[in-house]
C-alpha positions, 0 to 999 in steps of 0.5 A, spaced: 545 057 146 538 059 143 537 066 147 530 066 146 528 059 149 533 061 155 530 068 156 522 065 155 523 060 161 527 066 165 521 071 164 516 066 165 518 063 172 521 070 174 514 073 173 510 068 177 515 068 182 515 076 182 508 076 183 508 071 189 513 075 192 509 082 191 503 079 194 507 077 201 509 070 199 515 066 199 518 061 194 518 056 200 511 056 200 511 052 193 516 048 194 513 041 196 516 035 194 510 031 195 506 035 190 512 034 185 512 027 186 505 026 185 505 031 179 512 029 175 511 021 177 504 021 175 505 025 168 511 021 166 508 014 168 502 016 164 506 018 158 510 011 158 504 008 158 502 011 152 508 011 148 514 006 147 520 008 152 525 009 146 520 014 143 519 018 150 527 018 151 528 020 144 523 026 145 526 029 151 533 028 148 530 032 142 527 037 147 533 039 150 536 041 144 531 047 143 535 051 148 541 050 143 541 055 137 538 052 130 543 050 125 544 055 120 547 051 114 543 052 108 548 057 105 553 052 106 549 046 103 547 050 097 554 051 096 556 044 097 550 042 092 552 047 087 560 044 087 557 037 086 553 040 080 560 043 077 564 037 078 558 032 075 558 037 069 565 036 068 567 029 070 560 026 070 556 024 076 560 018 078 566 022 080 562 024 086 563 017 089 570 020 092 566 025 096 561 020 099 566 020 105 566 027 106 558 028 107 556 027 114 548 027 113 546 020 112 540 022 108 544 026 103 550 021 103 544 016 101 541 020 096 548 021 093 550 014 093 544 012 089 546 017 084 553 015 083 550 008 082 546 010 076 539 011 079 535 015 074 532 021 077 525 019 078 527 013 081 531 017 086 526 021 088 521 016 089 526 012 093 528 018 097 521 020 098 519 014 102 525 015 106 523 022 108 516 020 109 518 015 114 523 019 118 518 025 118 513 020 121 518 017 126 520 025 128 512 027 129 512 022 135 517 026 139 512 033 139 506 028 141 510 026 147 511 033 150 504 035 148 501 028 151 505 030 158 502 037 157 495 034 157 496 029 163 500 034 168 494 039 169 489 033 171 495 029 175 495 036 179 488 036 180 489 028 182 494 031 187 489 036 190 484 031 191 489 027 195 491 033 199 484 034 201 483 027 203 488 028 208 485 034 210 479 030 212 482 025 215 486 030 220 481 035 222 483 034 229 490 036 227 491 043 225 498 042 223 496 036 218 490 040 215 495 046 213 500 041 210 494 037 206 491 044 204 498 046 201 500 039 198 493 040 194 494 047 192 501 046 190 500 040 186 495 044 182 500 049 181 505 044 179 501 041 174 498 047 170 505 050 170 509 045 167 504 044 162 504 051 160 511 053 161 515 047 159 511 041 155 507 045 151 512 050 149 517 045 148 513 041 143 511 047 139 518 049 138 520 042 137 515 042 131 518 048 128 525 045 128 523 038 125 519 042 120 526 046 118 530 039 118 524 036 113 525 042 109 533 041 109 532 034 107 527 036 101 533 041 099 538 035 099 533 031 095 531 036 090 539 038 089 541 031 088 535 029 083 537 036 079 544 034 078 542 027 075 537 031 070 544 035 068 541 042 071 546 048 070 549 049 077 547 057 077 540 055 075 541 050 081 543 055 086 537 059 084 532 053 085 535 051 092 535 058 094 527 058 093 527 053 099 530 058 104 525 063 102 519 058 103 522 056 109 522 063 112 515 064 110 513 057 113 517 059 120 514 066 120 507 063 119 508 057 124 510 062 129 504 067 128 500 061 129 503 058 135 
C-alpha cells in the first residue's frame, strides 16, 4: 500500500468536507445522484470517444496501482545481472540458457534469450531499443487518458450546471423544483472540478512517475545484458548499473518538484 497516495486522497477529501461542515453545511447537500450521473457519464463518454476501449481499461487498471507501493527491486535486479555476468565469465553466455525459465520479466527474458542465441551486443541494443520504445509509446497513452478525463470533467460539470439552470427556468412557479435544479447546477460544477483536480490529474502525474521508473528499469536490464555480451567485469557492471539507481532517484526528485 502506498501510504502517500491514500493519505493524499484522505487529506483532500477531509479538508473539503471539514470546510463545508464548519460553514454550517452537511455532506448530504453535495450528494446529488443526478449531478454525478451527468459528470461521470459525460466524462467517460468523452474519454471513450477519444481513446480505444482497451486503452481506457488499461489506463484505469494501471491507475489503481498508484495506491500500491512501487516495486523496489533495483538492488535485486543488479545482483541478478551480476550473477549472470559471473556465470557467463566462467562458462560462457550460452550457459545462461538454463536461467531463462527463472526470469519473470518478459523484457529481460527476451534480451537474455537473444544474447544466448549469439546476437552481437550492438544488434541486441538496436533490437531491444525498438521494443523498449514501442512499450514506452504504448504506456504513454495511459496517463493521457487520465489527463483527458481531467480536462473533460470540469466542462461536463459546467454543462450539468447549465442543465440545472434550464430546469430552474422551467419551474419558476414551483419553488421546490427551483431549489432542486439549483442544487444540481452547483453540485455538478463541484463534481467536475473536484474529480479533475483531486483524482484524474494527480493520478496521471503519479502514473507518469511510475512508468518512468519502469522505463529506467528496462534500460538497466538492456545495458546489463549488453555489457555481459561485451565481457565486462562483474564488479564494473555492478558499479555501472548502480548509476542507474542514482540517476532514477535524481529524475524522480526533479519530476516530483515539477509536479
